[in-house]
N, C-alpha and C positions, 0 to 999 in steps of 0.2 A: 729599702725598710732597712730603718734603725735600728739596731740590738739592744747596743749596755751605754748609755751615757760615762759610766765613768770607765778609766781607763789605765789600767798603773800602767808605767813602764818600762816596767823590767820587763812583764808578760805581754805573746804579740796578741793581743786581742780583734776578730773582726766585730770594729765598729758598724758596717754597713758592707750590704750586696747588692748589685743589681743585673743586667746582661749585659753592662760593660765595664766593668771593674768591682775587684770586692776590697775592700778600708778593708788596710790591717792597723789600728792605734788612724782614725781617722784618716792613714797616708792612702789612697787609693793607687790600684796594682791594676793595669786591663790588660792582663795573663791568669790562665792556671796558675796556680800555686801551689804548695806544699810549705805549711804550716806550723811549725810546734812552741811553747808556749813560749819555748828564748830564742834564742840564735836570729843568725840573718833565716831569711825568707827564697824558699827556689821558686826559682817558675819554670812552669812546665810548658815542653809545649805537644798538651796534645788539648782539645779538644769536648775530645768522646773517651769513654771510653775501652772503646775497644783501642782506642790507638795509644792506652799507657804496656809500655815494655817493660821488660823483663828487666832493665838495670833502675829503671822507675824501682821495682820490689824490692830489686837489693839497697840500693838508697834509702826505701823504708826499714825492713831486715835490718841496716847497721846499725841504726837512730834508738833501736830496743822498744817501742811503744807497748801497752798494753792493748791497744787498739787505737784504728785507721775509721780515720769518716771519712768517705770520700762522698762525697756531693757530686752527682752526675746533672744539674744542671735546676732547670725549669722542672723539670719532673723529673724521679725514685725511675733508675732505670737499676737494676741487676747485671751486674759481672759475677759469668757462670765460677760455683764454685774448684773448678777443674784451674782457672787463668791465677783465682788466689790460694791457688793451690802450696805456692814458696811461700808465704803470708804464716797458714793457718798452719805449714810448719813447722816453723818458727815459732808457734804462741802466737802470733799475731791476732786480735780481735776485729772481726770487718762490720762495717757497715756499708749501705750507698743506702742515699734518701738525697732530695734535692737543695741545692745547696743552701738554698733558706733556713732550711731542719737541722741541716748538716752545720752548717755557723754556729748556730744555735743551741748542737750537743759539742759542738766544738765547747764553744765557752763557758757551760756549763760545768764540762769535764777538769777544764783546765782550772779552772777556776776552784772544785772538787783534789787539786795536787794531782790529779792523775795524771801520767806517763799517755799524750793525748796527739796526736796528728791529725791533722785534718787537710784534704785532697780534695781542690774546694776546683769545678773544670767551669767555665768559661768559653763559650762559641768565639770561635775566632771573628768578629770585626767583617761585614763585608766590605 
């Protein structure tokens, strides 16, 4: 599914997503990613929400976003509030949704100039 035909080369725009890849600025990535509007993309070694580590939360907190959008795959899966407590304590809003919805939401918030991060989970290829 393609999301946005226009690409700003100065921003990391999610241009497509499917079960095999996340396309950022039309470049495919075959692993889960932490995406910020600018700078390097961070590959994530997790394919399910329960595999996200405390170290991942610390990486996110260090970037000081207003909001973290978590794409949990083809279906929305919630992460327990206790697991997300470090983010809440750092005053970071968190939304969990399907990866398609997360990509669209990230692109909109980024285009508005918001401090947003997207953590998009892809299943590990069999």
